[in-house]
C-alpha positions as a printed NumPy array, in Angstrom:
array([[124.353,  96.459,  82.464],
       [123.082,  96.975,  86.029],
       [121.253, 100.113,  84.894],
       [119.28 ,  98.063,  82.322],
       [118.363,  95.41 ,  84.876],
       [117.09 ,  98.007,  87.354],
       [115.124,  99.748,  84.575],
       [113.571,  96.449,  83.472],
       [112.591,  95.579,  87.05 ],
       [111.021,  99.016,  87.505],
       [109.029,  98.679,  84.268],
       [107.763,  95.235,  85.313],
       [106.802,  96.494,  88.81 ],
       [104.986,  99.521,  87.402],
       [103.156,  97.319,  84.878],
       [102.191,  94.865,  87.62 ],
       [100.982,  97.734,  89.806],
       [ 98.814,  99.108,  86.998],
       [ 97.388,  95.628,  86.31 ],
       [ 96.524,  95.044,  89.993],
       [ 94.988,  98.504,  90.35 ],
       [ 92.682,  98.219,  87.324],
       [ 91.669,  94.611,  87.999],
       [ 91.13 ,  94.735,  91.769],
       [ 90.777,  98.324,  93.046],
       [ 89.419, 100.488,  90.223],
       [ 85.648, 100.944,  90.338],
       [ 84.364,  99.463,  87.062],
       [ 80.803, 100.686,  87.653],
       [ 78.149, 101.65 ,  90.2  ],
       [ 74.41 , 101.179,  90.291],
       [ 71.283, 100.234,  92.207],
       [ 69.6  ,  96.817,  92.253],
       [ 66.247,  96.058,  93.824],
       [ 64.37 ,  92.904,  94.685],
       [ 63.59 ,  90.51 ,  97.509],
       [ 66.503,  89.891,  99.866],
       [ 66.991,  86.116,  99.842],
       [ 69.817,  85.796, 102.383],
       [ 72.817,  87.466, 103.991],
       [ 75.498,  85.333, 105.636],
       [ 78.819,  85.927, 107.346],
       [ 81.258,  83.331, 106.074],
       [ 84.85 ,  82.6  , 105.172],
       [ 87.791,  80.531, 106.391],
       [ 90.321,  83.311, 106.956],
       [ 88.508,  86.502, 105.98 ],
       [ 84.928,  86.616, 107.293],
       [ 82.817,  88.559, 104.823],
       [ 79.109,  89.189, 104.425],
       [ 77.664,  87.561, 101.308],
       [ 74.084,  87.984, 100.085],
       [ 71.608,  87.452,  97.296],
       [ 68.679,  89.486,  95.967],
       [ 66.018,  87.825,  93.813],
       [ 64.936,  90.395,  91.255],
       [ 61.364,  90.756,  90.063],
       [ 60.278,  88.993,  86.898],
       [ 61.188,  85.807,  85.135],
       [ 63.801,  85.38 ,  82.462],
       [ 63.674,  82.555,  79.953],
       [ 66.899,  80.664,  79.413],
       [ 68.151,  79.341,  76.075],
       [ 66.956,  75.822,  76.971],
       [ 63.352,  76.965,  77.352],
       [ 63.304,  76.783,  81.161],
       [ 62.503,  79.501,  83.662],
       [ 65.342,  81.214,  85.489],
       [ 65.057,  83.657,  88.394],
       [ 67.324,  86.696,  87.927],
       [ 69.615,  86.776,  90.95 ],
       [ 72.062,  89.399,  92.181],
       [ 74.869,  87.946,  94.323],
       [ 76.913,  90.476,  96.274],
       [ 79.425,  91.008,  99.078],
       [ 79.361,  93.614, 101.843],
       [ 82.491,  95.245, 103.3  ],
       [ 80.856,  97.333, 106.041],
       [ 79.745,  95.175, 109.022],
       [ 77.002,  97.711, 109.917],
       [ 75.378,  97.252, 106.495],
       [ 75.754,  93.474, 106.77 ],
       [ 74.097,  93.408, 110.211],
       [ 71.273,  95.666, 109.005],
       [ 70.59 ,  93.503, 105.953],
       [ 70.625,  90.306, 108.035],
       [ 67.464,  91.62 , 109.736],
       [ 65.774,  92.37 , 106.381],
       [ 65.669,  88.874, 104.862],
       [ 62.48 ,  88.342, 102.841],
       [ 61.803,  92.056, 102.396],
       [ 62.039,  94.233,  99.298],
       [ 65.298,  96.194,  99.265],
       [ 67.106,  98.675,  97.022],
       [ 70.885,  98.382,  97.309],
       [ 73.588, 100.668,  95.932],
       [ 76.654,  98.745,  94.769],
       [ 80.106,  99.222,  93.285],
       [ 81.326,  96.759,  90.662],
       [ 84.969,  95.731,  90.406],
       [ 86.568,  93.61 ,  87.668],
       [ 87.617,  90.872,  90.144],
       [ 87.035,  89.91 ,  93.783],
       [ 89.567,  90.083,  96.62 ],
       [ 89.421,  87.595,  99.531],
       [ 89.243,  90.291, 102.224],
       [ 86.61 ,  92.275, 100.31 ],
       [ 84.298,  89.333,  99.611],
       [ 83.647,  86.496,  97.186],
       [ 81.731,  88.599,  94.642],
       [ 82.799,  91.414,  92.346],
       [ 79.694,  93.426,  93.359],
       [ 80.163,  95.215,  96.708],
       [ 77.069,  96.722,  98.354],
       [ 78.028, 100.033,  99.96 ],
       [ 74.653, 101.413, 101.071],
       [ 70.987, 100.553, 101.576],
       [ 68.749, 102.867,  99.546],
       [ 65.353, 101.575, 100.741],
       [ 63.704,  98.71 , 102.632],
       [ 60.   ,  97.96 , 102.188]])
């Protein structure tokens, strides 16, 4: 009986580990986004993280007939990248990012994590 309980606990722990890995740590995708850097802030109650937004070029019509600006909201793990981008507000930037399925509090509020600056104009 004890052998079955231990086996069941191990199966549940392994399943939970796989779920956490694929939802929070596995890189779902990578890419580059470009546009005008709107803001970069350092915020958070417990975990201070850099959060930013890029306004991408062009307009996109919404279903209601209005005009919507395409925005790219992101988080930054590396403080050096965050400090560099804080000085680039209002400029055209190209940012390389990694996309995760879900956000973690110590990684940032967004599922897109900027890991390098490709260009600043």
